[in-house]
N, C-alpha and C positions, 0 to 999 in steps of 0.2 A: 493618650499616645497618638494620635492622629494618623492620617494617611488615607487618601482616596485613590491616588495613582491611576485614575482613569476609569475604574470599574463603575463609577456612578455617573459618568458623563452622558450615557444614553439612557433612554427610558425603555425598559423591557418588561420587568415583572410588575411594575407599578400599575399599568392599566388593568392587568388581570386582578389585582387586589381591589382596585376601585370598582370593577364590575361585580366582584364577589360581595363587596360591601353593600352595593346597591341591591343585590339579590337578597342580602340578609337584612334588608330594611334600614340600611344606613348604619348598622352597628359596626364597631371596629373589627377589622380582619387582619390577621398577621400571617404572612407567608414565611414558613421556615423550611430551609433546604437541609437535607442530611449532608454529611461530608461527601459522599459519593455523588449526590446531586449537584453539589457545589462544583465539582469537577466536570461532570458529564452534561449538566443542563444549563448552568449559568455561563455567561460569556467569558472568553479568555483572549489571549493575544492571537493574532493571525499568523499562521505559518507562512514563510516566504521561501520561494524557490527563485534564485537570482542568477542570471547569466550576464557576464560582462566581457566585452572584447575591446581592447585598447590598442591604438596605434601610437608609437613613440618614435621621436626623432633620434638621430645618432647622439645628440647632446642630452638625451634624457628628458626632453619636453614632450608632454602629452599633446598629440596632434588631433586625435579623434577618439571617441568612445561611444560604443553602442551598449545600452543597458536594457535588459528585459526582466521585469518583475512579475511574478505570479503570486498574488496574495490569496491565501485560503481563507475565505470569509465565513466558512461554515454554512449552516442551513439558511441564514438570513444575511442580508447585506449590512444592516445596522451601521456601525462606525467604520467597518472595514473599507468602505468606499472613501471615507475621509482620510484614512490612513494611506490608502492608495494614492490619493491626490497629493498629499503632503510628501510622500516618498518620491513622486514624480518630479516636483520642482526642486527637491533637495538632493536628488540622486547623485549629482556630481561631487558632493562633499565640498570641503574647503579648497577645491582645486580649480584652476582655470582650464577649461576644455573648449578649445576654439570651435570644434565640430562635434556636436552631441546629438545622439538619437536615443530617446527614452520612451519605452513602452511599459506602462504599468497596468496590470489587469487585476480585477477583482473576480475571483472564481467561487461559484457556489459548490459546496460539497456536503456530504451527509455527516458533518461533525458539529460540535458545539460552535456557536457563532462567535465571531471575533468582535472585539471592542477596543476602546482606547486603553493604553497602558503607558506608564512612564516612558517617555521617549517617542511615543506615537509612531511606531514603525521604524524609527531611526536605529534602535538597538539592533533590529534584524538586518536592515539593509547596509548598515555600516559594518556589520560582521562581514558581509560579502565584499563591500568596497575596500575596506582596509586589509583584508586578507588578500584581495586581488592586487592591491598596490604593493604588498610585500612580495607576491609571486612575480609581478612584472619587474620589480627591481632586481630580483634574483636572475630573471631571464636575460636582462640586459647587462648584468654584471655591475650594477651600481648600488652603493650603500642605500638601504631603504629610507633612512632619515634624510639623506641628501636628495633622494628622488622626490620625497614629499615636499621638502622646502623649495626645491626648484620649481615645483608646479603649483604652489599655493596661490590663492587669490591675493592680489596686491592692488594698491590704488591704481585705477585706470582699467582694471580687468572687468570682465562682464560675466555675470552668473548665467546659468542655463536659461533663465527666463528673460534675460536682457537687462537686468539691474546693473548699474554702474557702481563699482566698488570705490569708496573714498577712504581717506586716511582715518575716518571716524567710524568705519564699519567694524573695526577690530583688527587684530594682528595674528592670523593663524600661523605665520612663520615663527613668531616669537614663542607661542605656546608650545609648539613642537620642539623647538630648541630648548626651552626651559625644562620640559619633561625629560628630554634626553640628558641634559646636564645633571638633573637631580638624581638619576640612576647611574651616572657615570657610564653612559652608553659607549660601547665600543671597546671596553676594557674591563678587567676584573680588579676589584680592590684587593688589598692584601688579605683582608678578612675573608673575602669571597674565594680567593685562591686557596687559602688554608682550608676553608670549608670543602671546597671541591676535592682537594687531596685527601681530606679526612673521610669523606662520605663515598667517594668514588662516583658521585653523581655529576652530571653536566649542568652548567648554569647558562641560561640564555637571557639576553636583554633585548627589549624591543619597545617601540613606540607605536601608538595608533592615534590618529587624529579624528576630529569630529566637528560638526557644526549643527545647529538647529535654529530655526525661526519659529515663533509662535504660529501654530496652525489654527487660523481663526478667520472669520469673515472680514472683509475690508472695512466694514462699518462698526467694528467692535468698540464699545464705549463703556464708560463707568463714571460714577459720581461719588463724591465724598462731601458730607456735610459736617461742618465743625461748629460746635456750639459752646458757649461759655457756661461754666458752673459758678455758683454763688461765691465759692472760695477763690475764684480767679483761675482755676484749672480749666481745661477744655476737654470735651469728649468728641471723638470722631465717629461718625456713623457711615458705614459702607456695607455693601452686600457681598463683597469678596469675603470668602470664608477662610479663616486660618485654622486648618485642622492639623497643625503641626509644623508647617513649613516656615513659620516665623515672619510672614509678611507683615503682620500687625506691628511687630516690633520695629521693622524698618519704616513703616508708615509713621509710627509715633516718633521715631528719630528725626525724620524729615520735617514733620510738623514742629517739633521742638527746635530744630535748627532754624526754621523760618521765624518762629516766634521768639527765639533767643531765650528760651526758658529751660529749666531742668526737665528731663524726660519724664520725671515723676509727676509733672503737672499735666501730662498728656495721657488721656485714657482712650482706648479704642474699644468700642462696645462689641463684646464677643457674641452676644445673643442677637444675631442679625436675622431679619425676616423680610422677605421681599414685599410683604403686605404693607410694611411701614418704613422700610429703609430704602435708600435711593437705588437706582438701577445699576446692575453690573451684568455683563453678558454671561460669563461663567468663571468659576475658579479652576481654570485649566490652562495648559499651553505655555506655562512659564511667562505669562504676560502680566501677572498681578503686580509685580514690583514696578514695571515701567508705566503701566496705565494708571493703576491706583496711586502710585507714587506721584505722578504728574498731577492727578486730580487732587491729591492731598496738599501739594504745594499751592495749587491754585486756590483751594479752599482756605488755606492759611493766609494767602495774600488778600483774598476777599474779606476775611475776618479782620485783618489789619486795616483795610480801607474803612470798614465800618467803625472800627475803634478810633482811627484817626479823625474821622468825621465828627464823632461824638466828642473826642478830646479837644478838637479845634473849637467847638462851642464852649466847652467848660473852661478852656484856657484862654479864650478870645485870641486865637492864633490862626494863622494860615496853615492848612494841612501840609503844605510843602516845607514848612519850617519845623515839622515834628519828626521825632525819632522815637525809638522804643528800646527797652531791654526786656528781660523776662518778667519784670514786675509791673512796669508802668510805661505810659507814653509821656514824653516830655518835649519842651521847646529846646531845639538844638543849642541855641546861644544863651539860653537861660535854663539850665538843667533843673534848677530848683522849682521851676514852674512845671508841675507834673500832676498827672492823675493816674491812679493804679487801675489795672485791668479788673481787679476785684471790685473797685468802686463802680466800674462801668458794666460789669458782667450781665446784670439784668436791667440795665438802664441807670442813668446817673440821677441822683436826687440831690437838689440844692438844700442848703440849710433851712430855707423857708418852706420846704416841702414840694416846691416845683420840681418836675422831672422831665427828662428828655431821653430820647433814644429807644430804649427797649433792649431785649436780650441781644448780646453780640452773637452773630451767626455769620459763618462764611460758607459759601457753596463753590465747589470746584467740579467742573465738568470737563472730561477729556475723551476724545475720540481718536482712534488711529488715523494718522495723517498720510495722505498720498498713496494709499494702497489701491489695487485694482483687481478685478477678476482676470483670470487667465484666458487668453484667446483660445477658443476651442479647437481651432485649426492648427495654430503654430505653438501654443503653449506659452507665448510671450505674455508678460504682465509683471506686476509688482505685488507679490503675495506676502512679502516679509516685512513685519514691523521692525524687526532687528535681527541680526545674526549674532549668536554667541558661539565663539570658537573655543575649542578645548583640545586637550591631548592627555593620554595616559602613558606613563613610562612604567614598565613592569620588569621585574627580575624573578625568574622562575628556575627552580632546581628540579631536574628530572632523572629518574632511575630508568635507564634505557632497557634494562632487563624486564621490568614489569610495567612500564608506562606510568607508574605513580609519580606524582609531581607535588611540589610544595611551592607556594607563592611567597617569595621572600620579601618582596617590596612592591608597592604600588605608589606612584607619585602622580597626582592629578593636577593639571594646570588649566585655568579658564580665564579668558579675557572677559572680566565682569564689568568692564567700562569704568565703574567705580564701586568698590566694595563698601556698601553702606554699613554692613555688620559683618566683620571678619569671622566672628564665632559662628554665625549662621551659614556663611559660605563654607566654612570647614565642616560643619555638621551636615549640610546638604551634600557636600562633595563625598564625604566618607560613606554616608548612608547610601547614596546612589551607587557608589562604586561597589559596595557589597551586594546590592541588588543586582548590579551588572554581573558580578561574579556568579551569583546564583544562576543566571541565564547561561553563563559560560561553562559552568562545571557540572551542574546536576539537574536543572529544571527542564521539563519537557514532557509532552503527552506522547504515549505510545499506543498505536492502533493496530488492530489486525486488518486483514485485507477487506473485510466487510465494513470497516469504519467503526468497529467497536473499541471503545476506550479500555485499555488494559491496566492502566495504573491510576484509578480515581481515588487515591488516598495519599496521605503524607508518608505512608510506609514506603511506597514505590515512587512517588513524585515528590522528591525532597526539596527543602529550601535550606539556605546556608545557616549554619550555627556558628557559635563563637570559635569552634575548632577550624572553621574555614577562613577566618579572617587572616589576611597576610600578616607576616611577622612584623612588618614595618609599613606604616602608611604615612603619606604626606600630602599636603595641599599647597599649591602656589597660585598666586593671582597676578595676572597682567592687567594693567589698567589703560585702556584706550577709550577715552570718554565717548559715549554715545550722545550725539548732538541733541537729540530729542528725548534723551533719558533723564529721569530725575537726578540731578547732580551728576549726570553722565552715566548712570547705572543701566545695566541690562540684566535680564534674568539668567539664572544658572540652575534652576530647580531640576529639570529633566536631564540636563546634559551630562551629569556625573555618571549616569548609568550607560550612556552610549559609548561604544567602542571598547569597553572593558574586555568583553569576550575576544574581540579582535586582537587586543594587546596581548592577551594570554596565548592565543593561537600563534601570533607572530614570535613571541618569546620562545615558545616550544620549537618552532621551526628553526630559529636561530641556534638553538642548542643541539637539536637532533637532526635537522633536515626534514622532519616529518611535515608533509604538506596537508594540513587539516582543512577540510572545506565544509564541514558541518558542525553544528553544536547541538547539545552540550558536549564538552570534551571530557570524556571519562578516561580512566587509566587505560582501559582496553583499547580505546580509540587511538591513544598516543602510541601504544605498543604496535597496533596493527599498521598505523601510518609509518612508523619507524621501520617496519619490516616490508613496507610496500604491499601490504595485503589489502584486499577489498574492504572498505569501511562498512560498518553496520548501519543500516538504515533505521534510525530510531523512530521514524514516523509511521512506517507500515512494516509489520513483521508477520511472518507466517504462523508464528506461535508466540506464546507469552515468553519472550526472551528473558534470560537472566532470572531475576527474582520477582518478576511481576506476577503477583498472586492475589491482587486486590479484588478481582471480580470473582464472587463466590463460586459460580458454576465452572470456573476453569482452574480453581486453586489446585486441584489434583491432576491436572492435565500434564502429560509428559511433554517435555520440550523436544522439538525436532533437533 
């Protein structure tokens, strides 16, 4: 079942285990955390408090924006500082902001320390940004989708750090429009109108946009080695780990495309080990497809050069006159003059026993191109390998009397550049969307005023189940080829989780007028916001609110 989602990006417990092993004379040591320790001791996402102030022209164009983020890193900085950095240069979202002021702070508190998690902070700050965009649109009397598309980054625009947008960066306008079209934004269908009359509940529709670039050093690199097997198949070795995201399938597809062979002839070694396999920075940041994909293509090209050189000797031909299919290398103008990859796999042997070549091997090395560090004074620089844009359209049904709501439909759209594997895109998109719903509807730590965690269990800190899945889900792809992407592709792994919560908040606002500014969004929160009552602070409470009884010593405590 795979899934890292960021929790293994940093090194926290591992040094402790290593020291204990040394103290035990080098014997194996296992660290096991109880469920409560998992919540209260091991790292989690960082809390964010976000304030945004926006200046808008009479035409609905953003003129200026001031953004201030306070990231709760817990007791140690760890990965929270990296999340803070990424949030700083991505803060403006897929919008053009001519005058921007961003301050992002990492704050120490006496809570569990923060680490990476799918979206790398973007889930949290896009909640603030996309709810803010909805509120600004309402304040100026403009349709929220129109307000967004009027301000999206377009060719010729400049990002917060000074990067010039081109036609190959992606199309945020189109993904927003596609998400809106898919949910029939702005109107109710006949079925929805009938449902509204039957249930007496209100139905709201909304869209939330997003973007993300891989958060990584400017020198991030990877290598793929491609080697022939005796049966003519090939094996790719790389240190990128496929723990469920499907990158190995995409890599195999690209190699097969280059070699013009059936994908069944391409194997990717799953048992990777940095002691013997080539270098890769990390399996994080949605950069695997673009970097390892490029390296795989280069490895396939190098493999073919080696094969062509050997075939040229066997066929007594000039390499420039050669071509290949999935089985053999042949002379273009005399196709019957050919030698198979199987015959050359470990070196070609003539009838008399003479041999040439050796094993067919290709090496592909790829490093991020043209990136730079951010200027410490101005924040200017080129931190982004690529930008993936996306949007979620959501349809929600709300009972105003109780605040209970049902998510009727979610439709997610991403500009993938080129969808290498449409099934993988759909799987990533739906899985990430449901994770995003978890953040939006139920997940979250609750502390008392002394910083004690009150819900360190799945009894009180829940995750989504099948009952929480929307009644209808859909996925759409826009393809604006990435110039330096493998076959034009860019990653979408983290993006499906981003802005899901914001789309939910926006849809609830469209239906009821409730202006929600915090998550998760529980039924009581919707009810209170609809009644213009003070929201509950889920992060710090004077008593174990609601049904939080996980901590043994307070299970019998009376609630205030």
